[in-house]
N, C-alpha and C positions, 0 to 999 in steps of 0.2 A: 359698224365699222368694216372698212374697206380690206381685203388681204393687203393691200400694199402699207396701210396705215398700221395692220397689226404686226407686220415683218418689221417695220420701224422701230416700232415698241419693244419686241422681242430684242431684236438686236440690239437697242442702246440699254436694255434691262439688264441682260446676258453679260455684254462685253464691259460697258461701260464706255465713253470717251475719253481719249487720253491724246495729249499733243505731242508730238513727237520731241523727243528728248534731246535737247541743245547738245552740240558738237564741241564747245568750247571748256578750257578748263574751268570758268569760274562758276560758281552757284551764283544764280539770278535770284535779285530782290525786286520787288515792284511798288510804287505807290501811284496815287490819283491826285491829281490837282486840276483846280476849276480856275480858269483865269479868266479877268475880264477887262478888256482894255476901253477904259472909261473916254479916252481921246478919240474914239472911231466908232462910229454908229456902224452898226449890223448891215451888212449887204441888203438882206432882204427884209427885217424889219426895223428900219430907220430910228424908231422911237425908242429902241433899245441898243445900250452897248454891244460892241463885239464880245461875243463869251465863246471860250474853247475849251473841252474837255482834255486832258493829257493825262495818259498813263506815261509813266517813267520808270525804265528798267535799266539795271546795273548791276556791274559784280557785286555780290554781297558775301556778308559773314552767313556760313551755312545755318539751316532750322529756323524755327518760325511756321508760323501757320501758312496753310497755302491761300493762293491769292486766287478770286473766282473768276471764271473766264467770262460770264456777264451774268446780268440776273434774268430770272423768268421772263419777266415783263418787258425787256429787251429784245432776247431770242423770239419772242413771239410776234412781235413787230416785223423782225427779221425774215423770218420763215414765211409769214403770210406775204410779202412783200416780194421774195424770190419765187414764191408758188411751191414751195417745198410742204411736205405733209405738216400740219399743226401739231403732231404728236412728236415731231422733231424738236421742238423749241424747249422743254424740259431737259432732254437729253445734252443739247448744245449749251445749255444754260449751266449744266452738272460737268461740263467738260471740264479735265484736270489739267490745269499748267502746270508748268514748271518753275513758277514764281513763288516767292515766297515774301511775308511781310518781314524786311531783314534790314540792318543797318549796311550801308554801302560800305565796302573796303576801303581804306585808305587810298590815296591818290587821285591826281587829275587826269582824267580819260576823254578822249575824243568824243564830241556829240554827234548824234544822228536824228535828225526829224523824219517821220513817218507820215505820210498823207495818206489816207485810203479812197478808193473811187467814190463816185459820186453815188449817195445812197446806202452807203456802206459804212459801216461803224468803225472807229478805231480797233475794236477787239480782233477783228475778221485779218488783221496782221500781227497777231500775238506771235505764231510761231516764228517768222522771220524776226519781230523783236528779240525774244527770248534768246534765239541763237546767237545775235549779234551783242546781246548784252553778256554772253557767256564766253565771246571773244574780246572783252576788254572794253566795250562801247557802253557810255551812256546814250539812250536811246528814248526820245520823247513822240509816243504815236499819238495824233492829234485827231480829237474829234471836232469839227467844223459847225458852228450852231445852225441850225436850219436846213443843214446838207446830208443828212444820213438818216436810215430809219431805223429807229430802236436804240438811242442814245439817253442815258438819263443823267439830267443836270440836278444840282442839288434843289430842295424844294420838292421832290418826288417830281421835277417837271420831264416829261419827253417831248421837244420839240419837234414838229411836223416836218418833211424833209419839202421845204416850199419851193428849194432848188431842184428838186427834181423835174418841174413843169418847166424849168428854164429852156429856153430853144436857142440862145446865145449864153455859150460856156464861156467865151472871153474874159466878161466879168468876175467871172467866180474864181478863172483861173489866177487872176492877177491879184484878186483879194486875197487868195490861200497863199501867194507870195508875199503879202502883208501879215498875214496872220504866223507866217515862218518868223519873219523877222521878230514879231513882237513874243513869240515864244522863246527865241533865242536871248533878247533882251531880260526878261524875265527869267530864264533858266541860270544866264550866266553871273546875273545879279545875286539871285537866290542861292546858288551853289557855288560859289567861287574856289571851294577846295575839290572840288568835285571834278568839275567840266573846265576843259583847257579849251580856251575862248580861239585860240589860234588854229583848232583843229575840228572844223564843223563840217558836217555832208549832209544831204538830204536823199530821202528815195521816196518815191510813192506809187501806187496802183492805179493804172487808168487815169482818171483827171489828175489824181496825187501825183504822177509823174509828169504831167505838163506842167503842176505846180511847182514842181521842185527847178524846171527849168525858168520857170517864172521868178521864183524866189532868188536863183544865182543871180539872174540879170538885176533885180532889185538891190540885192545884198551881197556886196563883195565879200562879206564873213562866211559865207556857204560856198566852201574852196570844191566841193564835187558833188554830182547829183546822179541819180538812176530813172531812169523812166520804164515802168513794168506797165507794157501793153497798153499804153493810153496815147489816144490822140491829142496833138499838141495844144490846137484851141487858141495858140497863140502865135504872132509872127514868127518867122525863123529868125534867130539873132544874127545880130550882123558881127559877128566874128565872136564867138563865146571860145574864150581861150582856157579856161577851166575847166578840166576833166567830167567826162560825162557817159555814161553808158547807159546804151537801149537794150532791153531784153524783153521778147515779146512773142506771140504767135505768130502762125504764117499771113494773118491778117496784114501784118504789120512787116513784111518780108520786101524787099524792094521791088517796086512796081504792083505791090498788093493793093488790096482795097484800100486802106488808108494811106494816102498821099502824103500826109504830114510827113511823116517819117523821111521820106526822099527829100521833102523841102527844107527838114532842118538840117540832117545829117551834114550835107555839105558846108554848113555854117559853123559848124564844130570844129574851131581852129586848135585846140588843145587834143590832149591825148582823149581819144574817144572810138568807141567801139559800137557796134552794132549786130546784136545777136538773134538768132530766130531759133527758138525752141519746137523742133518738129512734133507735132501730136499734141500741142499745148491748146487749153482754150483760155478764155480771159481770165476765168477764175483760178486757173492753174497756179498762180503767182501769188495765192492768197490761202487762208486758213481752208478754204472750201473743200479740195482734193480729201484731207484727210478727216474731215468732219462729215462728208457724206459717205467717205467708204467705209467708216465703221458704223453706220447706221444701215446699211446695206442699199445705198445708193449711188455707187461710184460713177465718178463721172466718166463719159468715153474718151477715148484716145489714150493720153500719158497718164499712167498710175498715178496712185497719191503719193508712193515712197518717192517717183522720179520728179514728180511737181515740185515738191518740197525740196529735194537736196539739191535740184539744179538750181532753183531760188536762193537757197541759202548760200551755196557754194560762190556762186556767181558774185552775189552782192557782196559777201563776206571780203570775197577777195580783191573785188573793187576799192571798197573801205581801206582794207591792211594796205594797199597800194598807194592810194592816193592821200589817206590821210597818217597812216604810220610809217609811209615810205619803205614798205617791205613787199619787194617784187613777189609776185604770184604769176607762175606760169603757165594757170588756167586761162589766164588772158590774154596769153600771147597767140593761140590759136588752136585748131580743132585736137581733142584728145581721145584716144580711144576709151577712155572711160566714161565720155560724156557726148556718146555719139549724136544723140538729138540736137546738139547745140550748132548751129549752123553761123560761121561767121560770114559777113558780108561785106 
């Protein structure tokens, strides 16, 4: 056993991993859905219908058993793909979430779709999903079949990430837009008393962020969107008049290594912001900073606490403003409490 592996095991055993507590007033409930679109073949396996796994988060009655973060089999594949010590897998699987198996509170609420990055399962956005739900949103975190490493489907199936070998990501991005529309169809039909169909937004990390814009272009029901540090992979929209937020690291600053943000931003004709988070990395907008810090492998640059706080604060403020009509001054310009965030 290496010294690094031993240190990881000791840190995880002694402290345990817990996701940061949500900042909103509502307890969070969660449930899992398996959705199958029998009218659309899968992009990667055309002989099969398109399948999605969805974790639903919502304001809930207090109490109920805790919802697990993931299974050990799922996290084992994830840590192998990311090059983390294999001993981190059981620690990640045992991470304590803030969600409970509990009934939703009464009331119709805005719906936010979450799409993860290529190769990343939906549970890597749990911290953001729980926080949004605690602020009064229904959140649907989506796993797209054959596009993640370590996603369990019914029948104990763990589809491989066939998309991870793709060289042209435009079809994937557009297809995820179709996934988003299908999820909206299904959830608004199944939960008419829980979801307000007139207030729907979408956010995503990496290619999930590009997919948010693709979904908005394809489906007018999606009123606002967020790209968390993702190259767009699709053509610049010809005048997107609905609100859009671009939040990323310095790779995506104006004139940075990723030119797609420079191309898309001028085409956004509605309310829009382009924010650069100094010191952040690509995974800063996911659960990775807090998971790794708690097993003794902190990411360089921006701390876990700041990474999580900035992502949650700005995304929640954006949806409060665009879906609830509540002005949030944090979006108006730089603030002394968030010196890392640069308005471009």
